[in-house]
KOLZAKE-731429 format. One line per 10 residues: number of its first residue (from 1); for each residue x negated, y negated, z negated of C-alpha. Coordinates in Angstrom, 3 decimals. Layout:
% KOLZAKE-731429
NUM> X,Y,Z ~ ...
This chain:
% KOLZAKE-731429
1> 32.918,8.977,6.141 ~ 32.733,9.410,2.646 ~ 36.416,10.380,2.761 ~ 35.288,13.488,4.499 ~ 35.725,17.023,2.145 ~ 31.982,18.053,3.383 ~ 30.458,14.369,2.501 ~ 30.994,14.767,-1.291 ~ 28.536,15.526,-3.915 ~ 31.035,18.208,-5.944
11> 33.514,19.566,-3.634 ~ 36.522,21.051,-5.540 ~ 36.065,24.677,-6.003 ~ 39.193,26.692,-4.525 ~ 41.772,28.305,-7.135 ~ 42.056,31.403,-5.623 ~ 40.448,34.658,-6.074 ~ 36.536,35.248,-4.782 ~ 36.508,38.618,-3.495 ~ 39.022,40.355,-1.255
21> 38.837,44.204,-0.205 ~ 38.688,44.578,3.400 ~ 38.254,47.404,5.996 ~ 34.450,47.565,6.295 ~ 33.143,48.308,9.682 ~ 29.341,48.786,10.583 ~ 29.911,45.256,12.376 ~ 30.625,44.136,9.296 ~ 27.969,45.921,7.771 ~ 25.726,44.302,9.875
31> 27.093,40.726,9.521 ~ 26.641,40.580,5.909 ~ 23.245,41.899,5.985 ~ 22.116,39.226,8.575 ~ 23.961,36.538,6.133 ~ 22.076,37.467,2.984 ~ 18.867,37.457,4.963 ~ 19.441,33.571,6.092 ~ 20.572,33.022,2.442 ~ 17.393,34.252,1.403
41> 15.417,32.267,3.595 ~ 17.467,29.028,2.272 ~ 17.273,29.343,-1.184 ~ 13.155,30.112,-0.757 ~ 12.472,27.520,0.977 ~ 14.782,24.963,-1.294 ~ 12.991,26.573,-4.448 ~ 9.537,26.817,-2.682 ~ 6.541,25.580,-5.228 ~ 5.168,23.763,-2.589
51> 8.347,21.337,-1.553 ~ 8.513,20.763,-5.402 ~ 5.111,20.046,-5.802 ~ 5.689,16.990,-2.801 ~ 8.901,15.852,-4.431 ~ 7.016,15.556,-7.708 ~ 3.975,13.754,-5.696 ~ 6.726,11.294,-4.460 ~ 8.636,10.760,-7.754 ~ 4.709,10.297,-9.426
61> 3.798,7.690,-6.115 ~ 7.449,5.379,-7.222 ~ 6.868,5.485,-10.655 ~ 2.905,4.191,-10.094 ~ 4.076,1.753,-7.154 ~ 7.553,0.335,-9.277 ~ 5.992,-2.739,-10.332 ~ 3.361,-3.698,-7.886 ~ 5.106,-2.704,-4.411 ~ 8.582,-3.690,-5.378
71> 9.386,-5.356,-2.599 ~ 7.338,-3.613,0.066 ~ 8.871,-1.764,2.967 ~ 7.586,0.984,2.866 ~ 8.111,1.488,-0.643 ~ 12.420,0.800,-0.467 ~ 11.665,3.424,2.573 ~ 10.266,5.842,0.057 ~ 12.967,5.146,-2.478 ~ 15.568,6.219,0.610
81> 14.373,9.319,0.704 ~ 14.096,9.972,-2.858 ~ 17.714,8.800,-3.103 ~ 18.650,11.832,-0.321 ~ 16.562,14.466,-2.392 ~ 18.574,13.358,-5.510 ~ 21.607,13.890,-3.694 ~ 20.671,17.720,-2.459 ~ 19.946,18.282,-6.024 ~ 23.249,16.929,-7.320
91> 25.183,19.116,-4.686 ~ 23.711,22.442,-6.223 ~ 23.361,24.067,-2.960 ~ 21.078,26.962,-4.778 ~ 23.819,27.305,-7.216 ~ 26.409,28.383,-4.479 ~ 23.897,30.293,-2.506 ~ 22.754,32.622,-5.250 ~ 26.827,32.701,-5.994 ~ 27.297,34.094,-2.258
101> 24.887,36.974,-2.701 ~ 26.464,37.893,-5.652 ~ 29.522,38.156,-4.126 ~ 28.445,40.076,-1.084 ~ 28.179,43.652,-1.480 ~ 24.293,45.110,-1.758 ~ 23.134,47.999,0.308 ~ 24.237,50.525,-1.733 ~ 27.706,49.073,-1.768 ~ 27.608,48.691,1.822
111> 27.096,52.483,2.355 ~ 29.714,53.444,0.269 ~ 31.865,51.036,2.032 ~ 31.099,52.516,5.409 ~ 32.013,55.885,3.997 ~ 34.941,55.065,2.383 ~ 36.228,52.522,5.020 ~ 37.050,49.208,2.327 ~ 34.477,47.279,0.641 ~ 34.756,43.692,-1.098
121> 33.423,41.120,0.495 ~ 33.896,36.786,-0.572 ~ 37.262,35.755,0.210 ~ 38.631,33.221,2.995 ~ 38.857,30.354,0.304 ~ 35.288,30.962,-1.061 ~ 33.848,31.203,2.988 ~ 35.389,27.989,3.953 ~ 33.950,26.498,0.772 ~ 30.538,27.497,1.352
131> 30.566,26.284,4.735 ~ 31.662,23.017,3.326 ~ 28.885,23.089,1.307 ~ 26.311,24.001,4.186 ~ 27.971,21.374,6.453 ~ 27.299,18.650,3.801 ~ 23.490,20.033,3.242 ~ 22.896,19.632,7.063 ~ 24.301,16.296,7.347 ~ 21.982,15.450,4.371
141> 19.039,16.874,5.374 ~ 19.309,15.228,9.040 ~ 19.668,11.478,6.838 ~ 16.562,12.384,5.199 ~ 14.512,13.622,8.101 ~ 15.426,9.844,9.572 ~ 14.557,8.190,6.342 ~ 11.190,10.060,6.311 ~ 10.436,9.102,9.823 ~ 11.402,5.668,9.364
151> 9.162,5.151,6.268 ~ 6.451,7.499,8.012 ~ 6.493,4.557,10.852 ~ 6.556,1.468,8.258 ~ 3.266,3.156,6.509 ~ 1.377,3.566,10.005 ~ 2.233,-0.188,10.724 ~ 0.848,-1.475,7.461 ~ -2.206,1.312,8.414 ~ -2.808,-0.620,11.521
161> -2.744,-4.108,9.861 ~ -5.427,-2.067,7.504 ~ -3.362,-2.932,4.384 ~ -3.579,-0.418,1.417 ~ -5.208,2.106,3.776 ~ -5.894,4.728,1.310 ~ -2.291,4.738,-0.320 ~ -0.721,4.668,3.189 ~ -3.071,7.756,4.159 ~ -1.323,9.581,1.183
171> 1.932,8.508,2.050 ~ 2.053,9.315,5.712 ~ 0.435,12.868,4.892 ~ 3.073,13.515,2.272 ~ 5.937,12.182,4.528 ~ 4.901,14.312,7.036 ~ 4.742,17.694,5.023 ~ 8.182,16.478,3.596 ~ 9.454,16.203,7.156 ~ 8.210,19.532,8.264
181> 9.766,21.357,5.258 ~ 13.325,19.684,5.542 ~ 13.413,20.226,8.990 ~ 12.849,24.007,8.460 ~ 15.702,23.786,5.568 ~ 17.952,22.367,8.452 ~ 17.331,24.840,10.893 ~ 17.843,28.232,8.279 ~ 21.169,26.014,7.359 ~ 22.132,26.328,10.864
191> 21.453,29.886,11.139 ~ 23.310,30.661,7.791 ~ 26.372,28.512,8.903 ~ 26.699,30.497,11.998 ~ 26.660,34.110,9.752 ~ 29.284,32.197,7.834 ~ 31.318,31.931,10.721 ~ 31.389,35.110,11.755 ~ 32.169,37.117,8.593 ~ 34.744,34.450,7.881
201> 36.774,35.463,11.399 ~ 36.789,38.718,10.115 ~ 37.851,37.837,6.661 ~ 40.372,35.811,8.014 ~ 42.145,38.401,10.178 ~ 41.951,40.848,7.409 ~ 43.120,38.806,4.442 ~ 44.459,35.431,5.670 ~ 44.295,32.832,2.825 ~ 43.646,29.532,4.355
211> 41.767,26.690,1.839 ~ 40.929,23.941,4.180 ~ 44.309,22.452,5.550 ~ 43.252,19.068,7.172 ~ 39.628,19.820,8.311 ~ 39.004,21.978,11.041 ~ 35.363,23.725,10.610 ~ 33.014,22.719,13.688 ~ 31.782,25.435,15.709 ~ 28.071,24.626,15.488
221> 26.030,22.819,13.206 ~ 24.202,20.982,16.282 ~ 27.903,19.482,17.756 ~ 28.701,18.540,13.754 ~ 25.188,16.652,13.720 ~ 25.775,14.990,16.968 ~ 23.505,14.382,19.966 ~ 21.400,11.865,18.274 ~ 20.135,14.502,15.382 ~ 20.876,17.931,17.420
231> 17.207,17.721,18.901 ~ 16.255,18.543,15.427 ~ 17.561,22.100,15.710 ~ 16.284,22.866,19.369 ~ 13.498,20.703,20.155 ~ 9.889,22.105,20.215 ~ 6.939,20.271,19.212 ~ 4.826,19.051,22.001 ~ 1.806,20.192,20.376 ~ 2.965,23.813,20.047
241> 3.651,23.510,23.575 ~ 0.135,22.266,24.832 ~ -1.191,24.692,22.642 ~ 0.574,27.773,24.029 ~ -0.289,26.477,27.332 ~ -4.016,26.289,26.903 ~ -3.910,29.650,25.385 ~ -2.538,30.907,28.917 ~ -4.957,29.393,30.612 ~ -8.200,29.666,28.798
251> -10.265,32.769,30.717 ~ -12.200,35.041,27.943 ~ -15.843,33.596,27.774 ~ -18.807,35.665,28.207 ~ -21.255,35.810,25.248 ~ -24.602,37.169,25.324 ~ -25.826,39.115,21.866 ~ -28.571,40.980,22.343 ~ -28.711,42.082,25.763 ~ -25.295,43.049,25.872
261> -22.362,41.012,27.400 ~ -18.691,41.093,25.548 ~ -15.634,39.226,25.720 ~ -14.908,37.170,22.842 ~ -12.977,34.278,22.122 ~ -14.191,30.378,21.568 ~ -15.789,29.774,18.180 ~ -17.298,26.235,17.695 ~ -20.150,28.413,15.586 ~ -21.188,30.541,18.851
271> -23.295,29.107,21.669 ~ -21.275,29.834,24.420 ~ -21.731,30.217,28.389 ~ -19.386,27.810,30.184 ~ -18.884,27.858,33.883 ~ -18.668,24.930,36.453 ~ -14.505,24.235,36.118 ~ -14.789,23.911,32.207 ~ -17.337,21.685,32.028 ~ -15.615,18.667,30.586
281> -17.692,15.578,30.060 ~ -16.243,13.155,27.508 ~ -19.102,10.455,28.499 ~ -16.947,8.612,31.388 ~ -13.630,8.600,29.556 ~ -15.235,7.260,26.180 ~ -17.085,4.654,27.958 ~ -13.866,3.377,29.728 ~ -12.176,3.083,26.439 ~ -14.850,1.299,24.799
291> -15.244,-1.066,27.957 ~ -10.955,-1.618,27.437 ~ -11.445,-1.961,23.862 ~ -14.525,-4.327,24.142 ~ -12.743,-6.648,26.982 ~ -9.355,-6.625,24.894 ~ -11.248,-8.001,21.672 ~ -13.228,-10.451,24.226 ~ -9.999,-11.900,25.733 ~ -8.545,-12.296,22.308
301> -11.238,-14.485,21.000 ~ -11.328,-16.738,24.019 ~ -7.704,-17.140,23.426 ~ -7.930,-18.141,19.730 ~ -11.286,-20.519,20.664 ~ -9.177,-22.343,23.254 ~ -6.284,-22.918,20.547 ~ -8.540,-23.962,18.271 ~ -10.132,-26.340,20.823 ~ -6.679,-27.796,21.626
311> -5.830,-27.809,18.030 ~ -9.252,-30.091,17.073 ~ -8.155,-32.368,20.285 ~ -4.900,-32.698,18.795 ~ -6.297,-33.822,15.287 ~ -8.891,-36.129,17.058 ~ -5.952,-37.762,18.749 ~ -3.992,-38.394,15.984 ~ -3.509,-41.562,14.480 ~ -1.452,-41.527,11.232
321> -0.562,-38.666,8.841 ~ 2.976,-37.924,9.944 ~ 1.118,-37.069,13.644 ~ -1.329,-34.870,11.451 ~ 1.450,-33.205,9.704 ~ 3.360,-32.041,12.906 ~ -0.443,-30.480,14.183 ~ -1.056,-28.785,10.683 ~ 2.573,-27.413,10.815 ~ 1.934,-25.638,14.234
331> -1.362,-24.358,13.514 ~ -0.274,-22.897,10.561 ~ 2.282,-21.114,12.017 ~ -0.183,-19.975,15.118 ~ -2.729,-18.914,12.315 ~ 0.276,-16.627,10.502 ~ 1.132,-14.805,13.703 ~ -2.691,-14.042,14.224 ~ -3.041,-12.858,10.987 ~ -5.932,-15.719,10.091
341> -5.484,-15.689,6.141 ~ -8.411,-17.929,5.728 ~ -7.569,-20.373,7.833 ~ -3.833,-20.419,7.041 ~ -4.461,-21.145,3.273 ~ -7.234,-23.758,3.804 ~ -4.868,-25.773,6.384 ~ -1.730,-25.207,3.973 ~ -3.502,-26.974,1.340 ~ -4.518,-29.495,3.867
351> -0.751,-29.739,4.616 ~ 0.033,-30.491,1.189 ~ -2.775,-32.883,0.735 ~ -1.210,-34.609,4.238 ~ 2.144,-34.951,2.707 ~ 0.617,-36.822,-0.466 ~ -1.395,-38.972,1.991 ~ 1.977,-40.080,4.086 ~ 3.656,-40.688,1.191 ~ 1.069,-43.499,0.592
361> 0.842,-44.624,4.077 ~ 4.374,-45.151,3.952 ~ 4.353,-47.096,0.763 ~ 1.689,-49.574,2.614 ~ -1.548,-48.740,1.324 ~ -4.294,-48.518,3.592 ~ -5.648,-44.847,4.117 ~ -7.725,-45.396,7.102 ~ -10.847,-44.124,5.228 ~ -9.264,-41.306,3.725
371> -8.120,-40.431,7.455 ~ -11.255,-40.150,9.083 ~ -12.375,-37.598,6.342 ~ -9.187,-35.527,6.345 ~ -9.661,-35.491,10.039 ~ -12.893,-33.762,9.525 ~ -11.631,-31.682,6.874 ~ -8.783,-30.325,9.315 ~ -11.297,-29.547,12.370 ~ -13.589,-27.666,9.638
381> -10.629,-25.692,8.350 ~ -9.339,-24.521,11.806 ~ -12.819,-22.482,12.632 ~ -14.218,-22.355,8.589 ~ -18.001,-21.430,9.478 ~ -21.183,-21.478,7.114 ~ -21.131,-24.264,3.902 ~ -18.550,-26.907,3.383 ~ -19.297,-30.273,4.630 ~ -20.084,-32.806,2.363
391> -16.868,-34.842,3.735 ~ -14.804,-31.960,2.624 ~ -16.182,-31.513,-0.783 ~ -14.281,-32.503,-3.869 ~ -15.788,-34.983,-6.702 ~ -16.053,-31.644,-8.920 ~ -18.054,-29.905,-6.377 ~ -20.289,-32.382,-5.764 ~ -20.904,-32.465,-9.627 ~ -21.512,-28.664,-9.914
401> -24.234,-28.943,-7.650 ~ -27.632,-27.491,-8.606 ~ -29.645,-30.702,-7.433 ~ -27.384,-33.183,-9.042 ~ -27.326,-31.245,-12.512 ~ -31.113,-30.943,-12.702 ~ -31.499,-34.668,-12.095 ~ -28.862,-35.108,-14.539 ~ -30.794,-33.246,-17.178 ~ -33.816,-34.958,-16.436
411> -32.482,-38.270,-16.701 ~ -30.768,-37.178,-20.376 ~ -34.091,-35.988,-21.543 ~ -35.434,-39.158,-20.697 ~ -32.959,-41.072,-22.794 ~ -32.911,-38.526,-25.518 ~ -37.145,-39.120,-26.029 ~ -36.574,-43.155,-25.523 ~ -33.686,-42.920,-28.119 ~ -36.576,-41.062,-30.671
421> -39.046,-43.775,-29.889 ~ -37.151,-46.811,-30.826 ~ -35.590,-45.106,-33.867 ~ -39.369,-44.398,-35.108 ~ -40.074,-47.953,-34.360 ~ -37.246,-49.471,-36.432 ~ -38.225,-47.438,-39.340 ~ -41.366,-48.704,-39.169 ~ -40.684,-51.913,-39.000 ~ -38.066,-51.621,-42.006
431> -40.433,-50.001,-44.145 ~ -43.060,-52.568,-43.876 ~ -40.141,-55.409,-44.469 ~ -39.593,-53.739,-47.424 ~ -43.101,-53.412,-48.783 ~ -43.863,-57.108,-47.730 ~ -40.274,-58.590,-49.054 ~ -40.874,-57.948,-52.832 ~ -39.545,-60.685,-54.955 ~ -42.081,-63.383,-55.897
441> -40.219,-65.148,-58.690 ~ -39.160,-63.425,-61.971 ~ -41.915,-60.918,-62.051 ~ -43.636,-60.151,-65.354 ~ -47.087,-59.891,-66.118 ~ -47.122,-56.190,-65.640 ~ -45.387,-56.641,-62.346 ~ -48.016,-59.255,-61.091 ~ -50.703,-56.901,-62.115 ~ -49.399,-53.759,-60.526
451> -48.319,-56.158,-57.311 ~ -52.737,-57.245,-57.342 ~ -53.642,-53.584,-57.449 ~ -50.841,-52.580,-54.568 ~ -52.179,-54.975,-52.862 ~ -55.965,-54.170,-53.262 ~ -55.167,-50.417,-52.531 ~ -53.536,-51.481,-49.251 ~ -56.492,-53.689,-48.324 ~ -58.991,-50.704,-49.137
461> -56.642,-48.607,-47.115 ~ -56.657,-51.519,-44.279 ~ -60.538,-52.055,-44.688 ~ -61.577,-48.156,-44.759 ~ -58.787,-45.435,-43.685 ~ -61.296,-42.924,-43.550 ~ -61.938,-42.873,-47.340 ~ -61.743,-39.887,-49.292 ~ -58.190,-39.255,-50.940 ~ -60.429,-38.434,-54.173
471> -61.894,-42.072,-54.048 ~ -58.536,-43.479,-53.533 ~ -57.202,-41.762,-56.900 ~ -60.268,-42.750,-58.891 ~ -59.840,-46.306,-57.992 ~ -56.252,-46.333,-58.805 ~ -57.373,-44.947,-62.376 ~ -55.999,-41.638,-62.303
């Protein structure tokens, strides 16, 4: 496919004359006129501000999500859409179509050509080169539409799983708008190709200069795209068909306004009188739908409960950590298929713990006491409801409990107060010992006198502790 001429990004320009003079007839005038109209349509669509805005939105999304969504399938789908758009820009299709507009004669030149009988038109090599450009762009547009549809389905799947809902709403709306615009470009390219072929036939009869020798141009773009993509050119959307059928079948509704009856279209803001044939009660339909969804959710809940009960029986019947590991692995796979993230995480953590305990069991350690608590942990992890039981809590969590924390603070305060009291007692006893253990031997007369006075002072203090401070100083002689 890469060897095909139309599939190249830059098709080699023909080294031949771009314009030739041929016999100009009214049929040639109409062909060139319709060709210019279709050419303007394609140029207007490619260069439209709406399309360029959507492309810029795509670029901004890819730039923002480059790091966080690198492994996401929807992100990869958006990257494929971006590659198709970049390839279309590198083709320089708008430049080629502008050159075709310049080569075709304008309105005044066509009038003069009809009078004279001759006029300058694009040559056969130029028209064949343009046909190759249009075929390559059409194939690229069909590929872009397929990539948009694939990315849309992936984003819709993520929305169904309730993942990144707001982001996926933005992506789906952007992709749907891009799909509609690129489909319009494809339809216009198909019409432009037909007009190029008609003009090419006339020019080839008048001035034959074949440019393509190894490749024959297809009759139609639909045949060139194949049956898988040809429906994009002919298929009409089902929504449009339904709307048209409703407009045909819907009768005019009578509206009463100031005592006069007149025919008017249906409007949501106008009170209308409906006949018995038009009364469509949606309550019965909605009731059936709600009952169906409720029944479906109830069935799913019962199936999950049955599976959890089965797992708990297997856990209670297990005798070793090896059997427990098999049960956990089966349950983890089931939780993964049911998208039960919390249960899956808890069971995965227990599986790691089970593997560690299996190694200890194989080494010959007695792990029966731990096996009982592990069994309770596994039963709770399969349906985690309420607070974590005490047997499943770690020592760190038990330490962090508020009741134990308050008790610890209370004990700490009591210990501190006891330590303070014992410290004061020791200080008082040391002071008493220092006062009483004065050296009796080797004392001078002055020291003995001071000692006697000190003893008298202390004796008076012990006898009468309520004496005034002035009496004490007077007794000392101060």
